[in-house]
N, C-alpha and C positions, 0 to 999 in steps of 0.2 A: 186786861195787864200780861199775861199769859200770851198773848198774841203780838203785842211790842217786842216782847222778851224774844219770842223768837226772830221778828223781826229784827232786830237786833243782833242777836246773832250770825244771822242770815250774812246781813251788812258787811259786819267785820269779817265774815268768810271771805266775801266777795273783795274787800279792800285786801287781806291777805293774799288771795291766789294773783289779783293784779301785780303789787308788787314783788310776789315771791316768784312769780312763775316767769318772767324775762329770765331773770335769776341763774333759775336750772336749765332754762329752755339756750344760754348762752354754749355756744360750740367749745371744746374742750381740744378737738382736732392738734391746735398746735402744743398740747402736753402727750398725744399721742404721735405725735410724728415721729418719722425716721430720719435721724441725722450722721452725715458722714463727716467725722469728725478728724480722718487721718488724709487727708489730701493734699496734693502738695502745694507747698508756700506758692503766692503768685513773687513773680520779681523783680520786684520793686526793692529799691535800699531801704532798711530797716537803723532806726536809730534806738537805743537803749540806754536807759539811767538805772543804776542800779545801786542799795545802800542797803550796806550791812552794818546794823549795830550788835555789837560784843558787850554784854552787862556781865560784870564778877559779882558776885554776891558774895557777903561772907556767911557763914552758915547760921547767927544769928539773925539775918536778912537783910543786912549793911550793903548797902548799893558800895562796892569798894572803889571800882574803876568803869569809866564807858570810850570803850575804842568803836570809832566809825570809821569805815572803807567804804570809796565812792568808788565807781567806774561808772564810766562811757565808751561805748560798746558801738562800733560802727557795722555792720552786716549785711551783707553782699552775697546774693544765693550763688551758689556755684555756678550754672547758667549764664549770670549774667556778668560774674567774673571771669569765668573761661576757666576753671581750674575743677581740678578732679573733686572739691571740696566746696563749700560753703565759706569766703574769706571775710574771716575777723580783724577789724584793726581796733585793738586799742587806745584810743584816741587819748585817756588821761584816766590815771589812777591817785585817786589822792587817798591819806590817812589821816586820822584826829584822833589824837592820843590824849585821855582825861580831859583834863583842860585850857592843853596845847592850841595853838594855831594850827587848823588844816594844813599839810604839807605834799606836796607830787614826789611820785615815785620815778626820776627820771629814764631808767631805763625802762619802763613800762610805756612812754609816750609816742605813740604814733607805731606801736608794737604789733606786726601782722604775724596770722597764722592760719594755716588752711583748717576748717575744722574737719575731723574724722570721728566715727561712732567707735565706741569701743576703746579698746588696749592696743597701739602698735607694739612690734616686734621690741621698739627699745624701751618699752614700758608706759610709752606717753599715753594718756587719758585724753581722750578726745581733739588730739594733737597737738597736745601743752607740752612744749619741750620743756624738760624742769629746769635745764640749762638758764634758762630768764630769771630763775627765782635765788638762783647764789648769790651771794653777797650782796642782797640789794639794800641802796647806800637812799635815803631818803633828800629833799630837796635841800636839807641843810649839813648835808656832808654828812649825816651822823650813820653809821652802820644797822641795819634792823636784826633786833635777835631772832634766832629762828623760829619763836612761836608765832612774830608778826609777820614773817615771809610765808610760813604757813598759810597764814587767816587769808592772806593777799592769793596765794594760789589759790588755796578753796574759795574762793568768790567767783573765780571762773568757773571751777567744776559745778560751785551751788546751778550757776546762770546753764549752765547747756543739758544738767541732770534736769533743772525745772522745763527749760523750754524745747528739746532735742529729745529727752527722753521719756520723760512723762507727757508732754503735749505733743508727741511725732508716735508714728505708727511701729513696731517693734515685729523685726525679722522671724522672733522664735518666740513663745509662751504670749499668755497675753497682754493685749497693751492697748494704747486708747482706741483702736480699729475695731474693737469688742465691743465698743460702748456706743449701741443706736439708739438707745430710748432714753429718755429722763428721767430718775431714778434709779437705773443700772450701777451696779457696782462691780470689780473684778477683784480679784489677788494681781497685782502687777509682776510682770517677767523678772523684774529688779528683786522681786523680795526675798529675803533669806542671801542676798546676793553678799559676797565676801571680799572686795573689790580692795585691791592694795593702795596704801597711801603714803609710801616709802617717796619720799623727796629730796633726792640729791644726797649731801652731805647734811641735810637740815633734817630730816627724818628718817630713821634707818629702817632698814627689812626687818622683818617680822611684825611691824606695824599695820594694822588694819581697821578698817572701820566694818562692821557687819547690820546691814539692815535685818527688820525687823518684819515682821507680813505688812506690803506695803498694800494699802488699800486706794484704788482711784474708783472716786462713784462721780457718775454725771449729774450734776443738782440741780441743774437748771438753766435758766438764761439771762442774761444780763445787757447789760449797755456800758460799752468805756469807750471813750472819746466819738461818743455815737455811734457805733459799731457795735452793731448787732454780737455778740460773743455768747460761747457755750461756758458755763461754769462748773470750774469742774475741783474738785476736792482731792487732795493726796492727805493719804497719812502712814508715818511711819511704820506703824507700831513699834515695840521697845528692842528698840537698836544696840550694841554693844562697839567698844572700839578698845584698840592698844595703842599708843604712842609711844613710840622709843626714840629720844635725842640726845642726841652727842655734840653737846657746844664746843668742847673742844677733848683733845686726846686723855685719854683714860677717865673719861666723864661721862659716865651717863642717865639720863633722866628718862624715866618710866613714868607714863600716864594711863590711867585704866580707870573705866565709868561706862557711862550707863546714859541712851541719850532717845527723844522722842521727838518729832518735828514735823509739823502738818500745816498745811494751808490751802489756801485757793491759787487755781490757776485760770484767767479769762483769755478765751482763743476764739478771735476772728472767726466766725463763719463764712464770710466772703471768702479774705484772702488766705486762713489758715496759719494766721501769723499770731503770737501771742503778742498781747495786748497787755497783760499788766499779772502779776504774779504778788502773791504776800506769804510769808513763811514765818513760824513760830517754832523756835526751839528750845528746851532745855536738858542742859548738859549736868551730868554730877559726875563729877570724879575724883581721883586721888592719886598725889603724884609723890614720888617717892624719889626721895633726894638722894645722894650721896654724904649731906654733912646737915649737922641741925636746920633746920626743925625736922630734919627725914619726913616726912609725911605732909603735905598740903590738901586739904579736901576743899574745894569749891564746888558753887553753885554757879550755872553760867546763863544768861540768858541771850539766844540770837536771834533777831529779829531781823527780816529782809524782806526789801520793797523794788519791785522789777518796776519798770515803767517804760512801754513802746510810746514813743516820743515823736512828734514832725521836727523835719530836718530845722523848722527856725527855732522851734523849742533847744534843741540838741545844741544847736548854734549857739545860744547866749546865755549857754552855760561857762 
């Protein structure tokens, strides 16, 4: 009996070894591989679809309203465009407020600008002219209120922040160029930055958005549209802001609050173009009005999806 038990134990061990050993012996070199995530883009024209959902909640959690902003961008690299910066064409921008039908913004149809990093001497960020967003009118002839006009402008800022700031190298401080291996993380150069957010007459000077400790992490590898991608996670930390709006003479509305946004960036390892971006943000704020109810508290959730699509899919929209 003892001999049989010993034989069974040896047999069991051999079976265990046969099944486990190949797993242990599998190469793990790809996990230790060094990557260059900050290379130059390929020169092919890119097509992006971006959807931003802005969901406003009452303090009891009730969904008060949902606005959906949809942006279609054609992106031509500088060399291919023969310009100093990348040529961006807003083919179409639409907004859907609550239960109303989606409506286009005529002033932004086929609007072209040349992208540039940072802020120019006119106070324009990423080469985006503020004047374009003054007195916006929708396709039904209705003037958009200042807060809607600002969210339309901010969609372009969001796009370039994810695709050109977080997903491209920085000239000063830490950036994607410092992420060489899976598992590495950095405090991004944009951490604790306080960019101006004044937008012509819609948002006054003194307004700001201050980022928290922005962490960028090389989480792993993924596949999007059959393309091998680096999977990057960004996390803003605790951010804060102050918005000052003057919808009419002698009327000032101030909103202060905090924000926390985070999401993933999928960047093509072969072409260095971003293939997909997700973002989730929670915004808690208090708005002070010059008339009753004087103060309004709100919680807003923002969800963003950016997709790099084929010219065929882009044209079918």
